[in-house]
N, C-alpha and C positions, 0 to 999 in steps of 0.2 A: 759191644755195648749194645744194649736192645732200646730201641726206641719204639712205645706206641703213638700213633696220630689217631686223633677222633675229629671230626670233621661232619656236623650233622648235615650241612648243605638240603635244606627245604627247598631254597630258591637262588637260583643264578647259578655263576661258576666259580664267585670269587672266591667263596671260602678253601675248594679243594685245590685251586690251582694257585692258590697263594700257601696251600700247606705243602705242594707237592715243589713246589720253589724251594722251600723249607731244606723238603727232604734231599731233594736233589744234589744241593748244596753239601748237606752234610757229608753226604754217601761217598762226594768226589774228596772231601777235606777231614775224615774222622778215619783212619785205617779200621778196618774190623768192626765197624756198624753196620747194624740190622735192622730195619725200620718196616713195621707192619702199622698201614694204613685201614682206620675205619673209617667207612664213608656211607654215606646215602645218595652220593652226588650220581645222577642216570646217566652223565658225560663221562663216569671216572674209567670205565674202559677203552673209549676213545682216547684219553690223553696219555701222553709217553711216561712211561714209570722208568725209571733208571736201574740198574742192576743193582740189587741191594734192596728193595724195594719192592713189598707185596703187597696185598691189599684184600680185605674182607669186606664184600658190597650189601649194606644193609637196605633191606625191603625201602621202595621210596615212598617218602610223604612229599607235600608241597602245600600252596596255598591257595585258594581261592582267589577270585577280585575284589575279596569281601576280607580279604588277608585271614581266612579260618584255614585250619589246618585242616589238609583233607588225606587221604590213600591214593597214590597215584594209578598201580597198574593191579593190585590186589583188589581181589574183592572181599576187602576185610574193614572191621570200624578202626578207627582212627587209636582207642585205646589199645585194641587188641594187636595192631601191629606195634604199636610202642612197645609192649611187654614183649615179642618177637625178639624187638630191636635189643632191646635190654636185654636179654637172656644171651643173642650173641655176640654183645660187647663185653658181659662178664665175662661167657667161657673163652672169648679171645683173651683177655688180661689172666684169666685162670692159668692157662697154659702157655702163654709168652712169658710171661713173667718178664716184663720190660724193667729196667733201670731209671726210665723216663718215662712220664706218660704226659704226652703235650696234648689238651682241651681246647679246642677252638670256638671261643667267645662263649659260650653257655656254660656257668660252673657245673653245674648238674646236667648238662646236655639237653637234648629236647624233648620238652614235657617231663623234665627229669628221669631220663633214661640213663643215666650214668651213676645212681644214689646208690645200686648195689653193685656196680663196679670199686666204685669210690672208697665204699665201707670195705669193701675186700681186701682191696689194696693194703688199705690204712692197717687192717688186725692182720693181715698174712701175711706182708712185704713192706712192712713201713720204712724199711730203707730206698723205697722207689721213689723218685721225687714226681712232685706233683707241680704241671706249671701251666696257667691260664695264659692263651694266645688273647688278644683283643687287635682289633684292626684301631686303626686313628680316631676313628667316629663312630660310636655306636647307633644316637639318635640324638635329638635336644635333648637338652640336660635334664627338664623337669620330668619328662617320660622316664629318661634311663635311670634318673633317681627313685621316683615312683615302682617303677619296674623292679631293683635291686632291694626295695625294701621289702614289698609285695613278696618277693619272691625268697628274701632272706640269702639273699648274694653276698652279702658285704660280710653277715657272720660265717657262711660256706667258705670265702676265698680267707677268712682270717685264720678259720680252724685248719682247713686242708692244705692251701698250696703253700708249694716254697715260694713262689716267683710269678709276678704277673709280667709278661712280655707285651709291649707296645709295638705294634708296628706302624710309626708315626713320630713326630717332635714333639715335645714341648710347647715349641714358638708357635707353632699352627692352632693344634687342640691338644689343651694339660688337662688329660682324664682323670688326676687327682683332684683339680679344681674344680671341672667341669661338673662332675659326679660326687662330688663331697666324699672322695674316700678318707676313711680316718687314717690316722697316721700309721698304725698297724698292717693297714692293707698299702698307703701310699711304700713305708718301706721295703715292700716286695715289688715295687713297680720298679721296671728296669724300659727306657726309651730307648727304642733299637734304631730307629731313623725308619724309612722305607726301605724296598726289597727292589736291586737294580734290576733291572731286565734286558739282556743284552741279545740282540740277533745273532743268529749263528747260522753256517751250512752256505744256502745260496746268498750270494752279494745282492745288492741291491741292482747294480747296474743288471744283471741277468734276470730280476726277478721283473722288472719293469718289462724286458726285454721279452720277455714270456709273455705277459699281458698285454703286449702290441703297443707298449706305450715310447713313444719317441722322447729323444730327448728335451725338446723342447716343447711335449706336452707338461699340464697337470695332473697331477694324481691324487686322486681324492679319496681316503680308505672312510669310509663309514659303519661302525659298528657298534650293536645295540647288545654288547653282553654276551649274557645266556641268552636274551631274546624274549624272555616271558610276558614283557613290557616295554618291548622298543618297536611296535607297529608304527604308532605316530610320529617318533621322529624319524624313522625311514621314509615312512610316505611322503612326510613334509619335504624331505629333499629329493624326492623323485619326483614331487609336482612342482617343486622350486629349480628343476632342470629346463620345465619346458617355460621356465621366464626366460633364461640364462642365454642371453645374445650377446654381451659386452666383453668376455673374456677374448684377451688379443692370442688365440690359439684353442687346442684341443683339452677339453676337458674331460680327462677320463674317470671312471668312479670303480669302484669294487668295493660293495655292499655284502658282508658276514650278517644274517639274521638273526643266527644264533640257533641253536638245536631247541632250543625250550617255547619257542614262539609255535603259539597254536597254528595249524595246518591250513586252515581257512585264511587264516591273516598272511601266510608265506605264500602260498598262491596268489591273494591280493596282490603282494608285493610283486610277484613275479610276470602278472600281467600289466601292472605302470611298468615295469624294467622294459617290457618290450619294446617300447615306442621312444626310448634313449639305445641308438645304435652302441654309445660310450659308456655303457653299464653293465658292467657283470655282476653278478647275486651269486650268493651260497649262503648253504645254511649254517656249514661250519667247516674251521681250519683249524689244527693245533699250531701251525705257523702263524698266527695273526703278528707276531711280534715282530717277523719278518716282513709280513707285508706293512707294519705298521714304519717299519725301517724305509722302505720303498716310497713310503707316501709323501707328497708335499706339504699335506692337512689332513687331519684326523679330527672326524666328527664323529662324537660319540655321547654316551651317557657319563656319570662320572661314579661308575663302582670302584672302588679302592683298588684293585688290579690294574684296570685299564689305566686309570689315570698315572700309577707309577710306572706303567710301560712307556704312556705319554713323558714323563717327568723325568724317565731314563736314557729315552732317545732326546731329550731337548727337542720332541715335535711341536710345531705349529699346531693350536687344537682349536675346536668350538666344542663345548660341553655342553648339553640339555640333561641336567639332572633329573633325577626321581625325587616327586617330595613326599609319598606316600607308597607303603604303609608308613614307614619310618622319613626323617628329616634327614640321615645321614649324608645321603648324598650331595642333598643343597648348600648344609652347613660346609663340607669337604669344597663343593666348587665355587661358591662363595669366598670362602677364607682365601684359597689360592688364585681366585680370578682377581681381587684385590692386590697380590703381590705382584700381578703380573704372567702367571706362568700359561694362563692361557682365554681366550673370551669363553662367556657364560651366557646363555640365555635360560633366561626360567621355562620352565613347559608353559606355563601358563600365558605366555608372551609370544610361543611357539608359533611362528607360520611360513607355508613356505615361501611367502618372500622375502619376511627378514633374516630366512635359515640361508637361502641363495644368497641375498647380497653380502651377509658377512661371511661368506664363503670365500666371495669376489674379492670382498676387502682385504681379507686377510694374506689371499694367494700375491696380492701384488705390493701389499706393506712390506716395510723391513722385517724382516726375522730377527726378534730381536733375544728368543730363548736360547742363545747360545751362550747370553753373560748370565743368565740366571742359576742360581746356588740353589739345592735343596740337599737337603743330609739323604743320602742313599746307602747307608751301609748297613743297612740291617742284618743282613745275612753273618758278616765277619762279629757282628754285636752277638749273634743268636750263639754262634760257634763258642766264643768268650764265655758267654752264661752258662750255657750245656756244658764246656769243659769243668766250670767253676765248682757248678752242682754237682757235677759227679766224679769230683778230683779224690772226695772220701766218700764215695755213692756205698762203701760196706759199712759204712756207722750207723747204726740201726736210731731210730727217732723212739726216745724213750717214752714220749710221751702219749702216745695210742698203743695198746695190747690186744692182746688175740680176743678178747670179750667186747671190741670195737664192731659193733652191727651197724646197719642202714636206717634203726630207729635211732640212732643216736646222732644222726644228722639233723640239724635244724630242720623244722617244717618246711619240705620245699612245695610253696604253691604252684600253680600251672602257671608257666611262661607265657604270655601272648604275642613274643616278637623272639 
């Protein structure tokens, strides 16, 4: 069985880490599966890939502070780079010949870079199943509906995709209702629940000992995900530590700034951290789930993966979500905070004093997270959906013929997210 995975990753680590979690589960549970990941994530080479998974690295693109698409490393124009990425993806699909092509978030890829590949697959390998993977929340309803209408995503999903897998639950955010999916698309949607993440390898006690944390100490993990916009959160935490005088014991902290934080910001945080003897700061770790397991409290943003890890471990957490350029993190944080899953601070209300006081309050408050229940069965459900789709994968879909070309795909306007 051959699975090809596309993850554009113009910003952050969330998309690629979510996709690799799915890949790891599948290679552990499906005999004789081989997976090819195609991604532009700059951190891909730093992440652990299980046996049975290989990758093709696309040239990196990102977004500036205004949200505009930029080329990260090459001295090339954006459209020139997108063309290069598009041709690499097409070559990969042509030669790999996947039984199932799993596309993350964007039905036509970043800036439409999947158009030629989708047309090629439908024309030459009509038995190949196409699946769109969506995280629980994309953006607020109005913005997402306008984008899907403008980019003809509704028609594209209706025409080309066999299923839509949503990593989330209808109870927290019903994408079919919120994003006005017509019935023909809603019928393709499968709510999977959230991805359960487990710590592995080193034990909680051993890890705390290695960090110099005594049993009576409080250990706070501060993570900004990819780190591209996490400076204010970490700065507020470090400045708040200067006010911390009331905790009855040692308060020790590990800060993971993220590999995408600009160098000047990382250096500023390092200077701030030297004022605190009980603070360690790192740029990146591939063992974040283990550090989270060892922590008494997590301070983070509200990215889909980070929240999934918090929920998997049932950790007490204080979440400061991103609110721009998309509202996804704020919507997720607000809805889950109302369920009592963690505390949330709107970034407009973030101050050093407020953050550290919330940290101290949470450390001494009763831990109620163990009694909370969230559907974390995404991985076994994905396995079931994949098995069902491919149980008859030799059957040829007769609605597409070899005359199918990319210009027959509905006009795909340039996406702005």
